[in-house]
Every structure is written in C-alpha cells, then in structure tokens.
C-alpha positions in Angstrom: 0.0 0.0 0.0 1.2 3.5 -0.7 1.2 6.1 2.1 1.2 9.9 2.3 4.6 11.3 2.9 5.8 13.7 5.5 9.4 14.9 4.9 11.5 16.2 7.7 14.1 18.3 6.1 16.2 21.5 6.5 13.8 23.9 4.8 13.8 27.6 5.6 10.2 28.6 6.2 8.7 32.1 6.5 5.1 33.1 6.9 3.0 35.9 8.2 1.6 35.8 11.7 -2.0 34.4 12.2 -4.7 36.8 11.3 -6.3 38.5 14.3 -8.4 41.2 12.7 -12.1 41.0 13.5 -14.6 41.3 10.7 -16.4 44.6 10.8 -19.9 44.9 12.1 -22.6 44.2 9.4 -23.4 47.1 7.2 -25.2 45.4 4.3 -28.9 44.9 3.9 -30.7 41.8 2.8 -30.9 38.2 3.9 -28.0 36.7 5.9 -26.8 33.1 6.4 -26.9 32.2 10.1 -25.0 29.1 11.2 -25.1 27.9 14.8 -22.3 25.7 16.2 -21.9 23.6 19.2 -18.4 23.4 20.8 -17.3 20.1 22.4 -15.5 22.0 25.2 -15.2 18.8 27.2 -12.6 17.7 24.6 -10.4 20.6 25.8 -10.5 19.2 29.3 -9.4 15.8 28.0 -6.5 17.5 26.2 -5.4 19.1 29.4 -5.5 15.8 31.2 -3.2 14.4 28.4 -0.9 17.3 28.9 -0.7 16.7 32.7 0.1 13.0 32.0 2.9 13.9 29.7 4.2 16.4 32.2 4.2 13.8 34.9 6.1 11.3 32.7 8.8 13.9 32.2 9.0 14.8 35.9 9.3 11.1 36.9 12.0 10.6 34.4 13.9 13.6 35.8 13.5 12.1 39.3 14.6 8.7 38.0 11.4 7.1 39.3 10.2 4.1 37.3 6.4 4.2 37.0 3.7 3.7 34.4 1.4 6.7 33.8 -1.9 6.0 32.1 -5.1 7.9 31.5 -8.6 6.5 31.3 -11.4 7.4 29.0 -12.9 9.4 31.9 -9.8 11.5 32.4 -8.4 9.8 35.5 -4.6 9.8 35.5 -3.0 6.8 37.2 0.6 6.7 38.2 1.7 3.1 39.1 5.3 2.9 40.6 7.4 -0.1 40.0 8.7 0.3 43.6 5.9 0.9 46.2 8.4 2.8 48.3 8.5 5.6 45.7 4.8 6.3 46.1 5.2 9.1 48.7 7.6 10.9 46.5 5.2 10.7 43.6 2.4 12.0 45.7 4.6 15.0 46.7 5.5 15.6 43.1 1.9 15.5 41.9 0.8 17.9 44.7 3.6 20.4 44.0 3.1 20.5 40.2 -0.7 20.0 39.9 -2.2 20.3 43.4 -4.2 23.4 42.5 -5.9 22.0 39.5 -6.4 18.3 40.3 -8.0 16.2 43.0 -7.1 12.8 44.4 -9.1 9.7 43.4 -9.1 6.4 45.4 -7.1 3.6 43.8 -5.0 0.6 45.1 -1.2 0.7 44.9 -1.1 3.8 42.7 -1.5 7.6 42.7 -4.7 8.6 40.9 -5.8 12.2 40.1 -8.3 14.0 37.9 -8.9 17.6 37.0 -11.2 19.4 39.5 -14.7 20.4 38.3 -13.8 24.1 39.0 -10.7 24.0 36.8 -12.6 22.0 34.1 -15.2 24.8 34.0 -12.4 27.4 33.5 -10.9 25.4 30.7 -14.3 25.1 28.9 -15.0 28.8 29.3 -11.6 29.7 27.8 -12.1 27.2 25.0 -15.3 28.9 23.9 -13.6 32.3 23.8 -10.7 30.9 21.8 -13.0 29.2 19.4 -14.8 32.5 18.7 -11.5 34.3 18.0 -10.3 31.5 15.8 -13.5 31.5 13.8 -13.2 35.3 13.3 -9.6 34.9 12.1 -10.7 32.3 9.6 -13.3 34.5 8.1 -10.7 37.2 7.7 -8.4 34.8 5.9 -11.2 33.9 3.5 -11.9 37.7 3.1 -15.6 37.2 4.1 -16.9 40.8 4.3 -19.7 41.8 6.6 -19.5 38.8 8.9 -20.1 38.5 12.6 -19.3 35.8 15.2 -20.9 35.9 18.7 -21.6 33.6 21.6 -25.2 32.9 22.5 -26.2 30.6 25.4 -23.0 28.6 25.1 -23.2 28.2 21.3 -21.3 30.0 18.5 -23.4 32.0 16.1 -21.9 33.0 12.7 -23.6 35.3 10.2 -22.6 36.6 6.8 -24.5 37.7 3.7 -26.6 34.9 2.2 -25.5 36.0 -1.3 -21.9 35.0 -0.6 -21.1 32.4 -3.3 -18.4 30.6 -1.1 -20.8 29.5 1.6 -19.8 25.9 1.4 -16.0 26.7 1.6 -16.7 29.0 4.5 -18.6 26.3 6.4 -15.9 23.7 5.7 -13.1 25.8 7.0 -14.9 26.9 10.1 -15.4 23.4 11.4 -11.8 22.3 10.6 -10.3 21.7 14.1 -6.8 22.3 12.8 -5.6 20.0 15.6 -2.1 19.0 14.6 -0.6 16.3 16.8 2.3 14.0 16.8 1.9 10.5 18.4 4.1 7.5 18.6 3.1 4.3 16.7 3.3 1.3 19.0 4.6 -1.3 16.5 4.9 -4.9 17.5 2.1 -4.7 20.0 0.5 -8.0 21.3 -2.9 -6.4 20.8 -2.5 -5.6 17.1 -0.9 -9.0 16.5 -4.0 -10.7 17.9 -6.3 -8.4 15.8 -4.2 -9.2 12.7 -4.3 -13.0 13.4 -8.1 -12.8 13.8 -8.6 -10.9 10.6 -6.3 -13.3 8.7 -8.4 -16.3 9.9 -11.8 -14.6 9.6 -11.3 -13.7 5.9 -13.7 -10.8 6.2 -14.7 -9.5 2.8 -14.3 -5.9 3.8 -11.4 -5.8 6.3 -8.0 -7.4 5.9 -5.0 -7.7 8.1 -1.5 -6.6 6.8 1.9 -6.0 8.3 4.8 -3.6 7.7 8.4 -4.9 8.3 11.6 -3.0 8.6 15.0 -3.0 10.3 16.2 -0.1 12.3 19.8 1.2 12.2 20.7 -0.9 15.2 19.6 -4.1 13.3 16.4 -4.7 15.3 13.4 -6.0 13.3 10.1 -4.1 13.6 6.6 -5.5 12.8 3.7 -3.2 12.4 0.4 -5.1 12.2 -2.6 -3.2 10.9 -6.0 -3.4 9.3 -7.0 -2.1 5.8 -10.4 -1.6 4.2 -11.6 0.1 0.9 -14.4 2.6 0.6 -17.5 1.0 -1.0 -21.0 2.3 -1.8 -21.8 4.8 1.0 -19.6 3.2 3.6 -16.0 4.3 4.2 -13.2 1.9 4.9 -12.7 3.6 8.2 -16.3 2.9 9.2 -15.9 -0.8 8.2 -12.8 -1.1 10.4 -14.4 0.6 13.3 -17.4 -1.7 13.0 -15.1 -4.7 12.8 -13.2 -3.7 15.9 -16.4 -2.9 17.8 -17.8 -6.3 17.0 -14.6 -8.0 18.1 -14.6 -6.2 21.5 -18.3 -7.0 22.0 -17.6 -10.7 21.4 -14.4 -10.9 23.4 -13.2 -8.4 26.0 -9.6 -9.3 25.1 -10.1 -7.2 21.9 -11.1 -4.1 23.8 -8.5 -1.3 23.1 -6.5 -0.5 26.2 -7.2 2.9 27.8 -3.8 4.3 27.1 -3.8 3.3 23.4 -6.0 4.3 20.4 -6.5 3.3 16.8 -5.5 6.0 14.3 -6.7 6.1 10.6 -5.0 7.2 7.4 -6.8 7.5 4.1 -5.1 7.1 0.8 -5.5 6.1 -2.8 -4.0 3.0 -4.4 -1.1 3.3 -6.9 -2.0 3.6 -10.6 -1.1 -0.1 -11.3 -3.5 -1.4 -8.6 -6.5 -3.4 -9.8 -8.8 -2.0 -7.1 -8.8 1.8 -7.6 -11.1 2.6 -4.6 -9.6 4.8 -1.9 -8.7 2.8 1.2 -8.1 3.3 4.9 -5.4 1.7 7.1 -4.9 1.7 10.9 -2.1 2.6 13.2 -1.9 1.5 16.8 -1.0 4.7 18.7 0.2 5.7 22.2 -2.7 8.0 23.3 -0.2 10.5 24.7 0.2 13.6 22.5 4.0 14.2 22.1 3.8 17.5 20.3 1.0 19.7 19.1 0.4 22.5 16.6 1.3 25.0 19.3 4.9 24.1 18.5 4.5 25.4 14.9 5.9 28.9 14.3 4.9 29.3 10.7 3.5 27.5 7.6 3.9 28.1 3.9 2.4 26.7 0.7 4.8 25.1 -1.7 5.3 22.2 -4.2 7.8 19.4 -4.2 10.5 20.3 -6.7 10.8 16.7 -7.9 7.2 15.6 -8.2 5.4 19.0 -8.2 3.0 17.5 -5.6 1.5 20.3 -3.4 2.8 20.4 0.2 2.8 22.7 3.3 6.2 23.6 4.8 6.3 23.8 8.6 8.8 25.5 10.9 8.7 24.7 14.7 9.3 27.4 17.2 12.4 27.2 19.4 10.9 25.1 22.1 9.0 22.9 19.7 12.2 22.3 17.6 14.0 21.2 20.7 11.2 18.9 21.8 10.9 17.5 18.3 14.6 16.8 18.2 14.5 15.0 21.6 11.4 13.0 20.6 12.9 11.8 17.4 16.1 10.8 19.2 14.2 8.8 21.8 12.0 6.9 19.3 14.7 6.1 16.6 13.6 3.0 14.7 9.9 3.6 15.4 7.2 5.4 13.4 5.9 8.9 14.4 2.3 9.7 13.3 1.3 13.2 12.2 -2.4 13.7 12.9 -4.5 16.5 11.6 -8.2 16.8 12.4 -8.3 13.3 13.9 -6.8 11.8 10.7 -3.3 10.5 10.2 -1.5 12.3 7.4 1.7 10.3 7.6 3.6 7.9 9.9 7.2 7.8 8.7 10.0 5.7 10.3 12.3 7.9 12.3 15.9 6.8 11.7 17.4 9.2 14.3 17.3 12.6 15.9 15.9 15.3 13.6 17.3 18.7 14.4 16.7 22.0 12.8 13.0 22.2 13.6 11.6 22.0 10.1 9.3 19.7 8.2 6.9 19.4 5.3 3.6 17.7 4.9 2.9 16.4 1.4 -0.7 16.0 0.1 -2.0 12.6 -0.7 -4.3 11.4 -3.5 -3.8 11.6 -7.3 -6.0 14.5 -8.4 -4.0 17.7 -8.7 -7.0 19.9 -8.1 -8.0 18.1 -5.0 -4.4 18.1 -3.8 -4.1 21.9 -4.2 -7.5 22.5 -2.5 -6.4 20.3 0.4 -3.1 22.1 0.7 -4.7 25.5 0.7 -7.2 24.4 3.4 -4.4 23.0 5.5 -2.4 26.2 5.2 -5.4 28.4 6.2 -6.1 26.2 9.2 -2.5 26.3 10.4 -2.2 30.0 9.8 -5.2 30.8 11.9 -4.5 28.3 14.6 -6.3 25.2 15.9 -9.7 25.2 17.5 -9.4 24.2 21.2 -12.1 21.6 20.7 -14.3 20.2 17.9 -17.1 22.4 16.5 -20.3 20.8 15.1 -22.8 22.7 13.0 -26.2 22.5 14.7 -28.3 24.5 12.2 -28.1 26.7 9.2 -30.8 29.1 8.0 -31.5 32.3 6.2 -32.5 35.2 8.4 -33.7 38.7 7.4 
C-alpha cells in the first residue's frame, strides 16, 4: 500500500503571523446566512489531562522514578510505581506541580488524580472564547466581508451575507479543528498481532490484516500489524474497520482497546497499477499521549515538491518545539511517528534518528492535482489561523432577514 509522505528536512520557512483582525460589524442589507455551532468543550478538558500526563512522565524521568502513567477514558490519570516505596515521592511531586488543578481519586497501589470540576469549567470557558476568536480569524483569511461571530447561550453563532457564493467553503473551514498532533506508533504490540491474526483467519470480505516490516539502524526488526479496508458504496473503509473492531470487542473483552492506546486512521488512494482503484483506509496503533501539538509550529507556507510537483505545506517549529521534536525523534529512533491533523493521520514515517533544525513538510495525498491543491490551501489556512481548542459541530443553518 502507498502512504502519504511527510518529509523532515532542512527547509527555511517564513510566513506571516496568524490573522487576528475581526470582521467589521454588518453594514449590508438583505438576507443573511446564520449558522449555529456547538463546541465540544469537554474535549479541551481531555486534552489538558493528556498534557498533565505527559508532564508527569517527564517529571518522573527527571527524578529517575520508574512508573507507568496511564489515562482512562474518563480522564483519571493513574501513576503506578514499580517500587511501592516511591509512592510518597510521587504524591509530593503531583501535589507540587498539579495540586491546585487536580484532585485525588481512590485507587490501590497507585496515585490517581483528575482535573477538578472548577478547573474544568475554567478550561471550557476559555475554549469557547478561543473558538470564537479563531472563527473570526478564519473569516478574515477567507476575506468574508460583513461577517459576525458571537456567543449565545454557550453556542457560537456565525452570520454573513446569504448571497456570498463561497458559503460551502466558509462552512468547511470553520469546522476544521486544525488540531495538529504527533503521536508514537506502538509497533509490534501484542494487541494488534491478535487483531491481525483474527482478521487473517476470519477472511472478512471488507477488512483485511496486513503487516509492515523494517530493520532499524541498530539491526532490530520491527513488525507493524494493521487493518485495511476500501471505501464501498456509501460506507468508508474507516467505518468498516471501526465496525469490525467494535464487534470484536463485544464478542471478546480481550479485543477491547487499552485505555492508554488508540486506533489511528489514514486515508489514501492506491497506486496507478492497482486493480482495485477505490480509496482505502489503514490503521495505526498509537500511544494515546500527545507528544507535540500545533502549538509548537511557528509558521507555515504553501509550496510544491521540486521533484514531483506535488503540493505540500512547509512547517517550521518554534524554538521550544524544535528542541522537543529533536529530543522526541532521538528517543524513538527506529519507530514510526504519526502526524495527525483533524483526527486523521496524514503520515507515519519511520524515524531513523534525531531530527534537528525544527523544520518539516507535509505532502498532500491522492492523485487528483486539483484536490491536492485544495487540500493544501485548506491545511495552510487552518495552520495559519491556529487550531480550534475543541471540535465544533454545525447545529443549524438558516437564512434570516
């Protein structure tokens, strides 16, 4: 199977700062398009929990304390020390670094915490304010004149002239979360090997099991088991895989995805010589912890690959992000690193060693040049205006006087 490419290279990137100008108050007369959005602010709280988990892992490593840090679907962070004698030290560390924003939860043999309801409410309020400003910035980038964005009863209300011919493009960009994340692919996992074996035996007509193999520079062999499914009729390959995994977990609890792991999905198109020309989806088994986010990106720029002319977006990390990226790639040498945008994996290259310099490029997938350029421009606009703090869902759209 072919995959999208993300190229980490020494590319000098320059780009203007994100737009912050607000659209002027409406001055035109006539009908207006009114769109109401719901913000999943609870997702911002989940992200904060993930950040706390990553922070604790770093602090434990600094203190040379061996412990496992996991996070449940309900946001409870559990620190399980290898040596029970280190538990008091962990409790002190947690209290010192996160005592004001978290509360203890009962658990045996471990230290368990969760974000307090008061702090969660603060995060959700801030997320709503940021979402409003981000939406305004995106309307400016699209040069939507006479537009307004306000908050009403916890929802986001957007209005612009109904005669605007780019209504669909506007609505598409507004809901793009722009969430850029980097997560480690857990290759060689027992869980995915079991899933692969089941798929190989079941011979499901829609979902198949496959495996990537490679040798790292130290000579160690890596096996990455995954599932793949083509789009068909009105059902995407991703939905087929999700259904397949859901049925497996319902039949046998051993196939339930661990709380600290997740299934990531990448969509691509087969090569020109393939018999089946339908787009397909493949899975990646990911560590749920976010290693780096779009906050580490200093600038973005539209470009094209000089060899293939394929559209791409050039990225440059800020100083802190570049340092973290270098440390991350050094630590996971030989493994894959997934680049995730809007809950979809764009690429998962094998990292051969530390990548310094803080620059990268994301190449567009697919085979249609027009679609590639449109995808590149949307990605650029999203990165330029910044990510939404949480997903936005369109609740209603109507024409008002």
